[in-house]
C-alpha positions, 0 to 999 in steps of 0.5 A: 349455357344460359338460354335455350336458344344457345348452341355450339356449331361448326363455323361456315363461311357466312360467319366471316364478318361476325368472327372478324369483328370478334377477332379484332376484339381478341387481338392483343396487338394490331387488329386484323383487317376484316379481309385478313380474318376472312381469309384465315377463316376460309383457310381453317374451314378446309383443314381436317386438323382444325375446327372453328366453332361458333357459339350462337344465341337465337341464330346470332354468333356471340363467340367462337373458338379455334382449335388445331391439331399439330404434331408435337415431339415433346408430347410423343404425338399430336396435341390440340391447341386452342388458338382463339377463344372469344365470347362477347362481353355481354354473354360472358359468365353464361357458360358459352366459353365452357361449352366451346371448350367442351366442343373443342375437347370432343374434336380433340378426342376424335383426333386422338391427341395426347393433350390439349393446351392453350396460351393465355394471358387473360383467362388463366382462371377460366382455363384452370376451372376447366381442368387445365394446369399452368405449365409454361410461359409463352413469349411473342415476337412480331416478325413484320 
């Protein structure tokens, strides 16, 4: 990471406003309302099969990652899925995204999963630099 004041830590409820703003930037379609993002964070924080990690610089959140464990018949066991990763544009290229993924990998190892995967349309090169390999195309269909 780029600065001695950088750190990765588990999210807490007080991170809600900052993470909601980041989630809004990450959204590919309709932006989530702050209350919907806060509700999702609250739901994730109580799950033993999910981790929300925050990258911070000098005590201020500058990014986050959500990883979830889920059963997968195709993998012969559970997999870890990175569902969200965001680093503020002015902090990109400083190693924070890499540090967040490495922390997610540590959580996944504790869950004893078969593998980790991520769906991305904008960061394939980043993930490939971390050892991920393209294996599928993911499609999305809004239901509401």
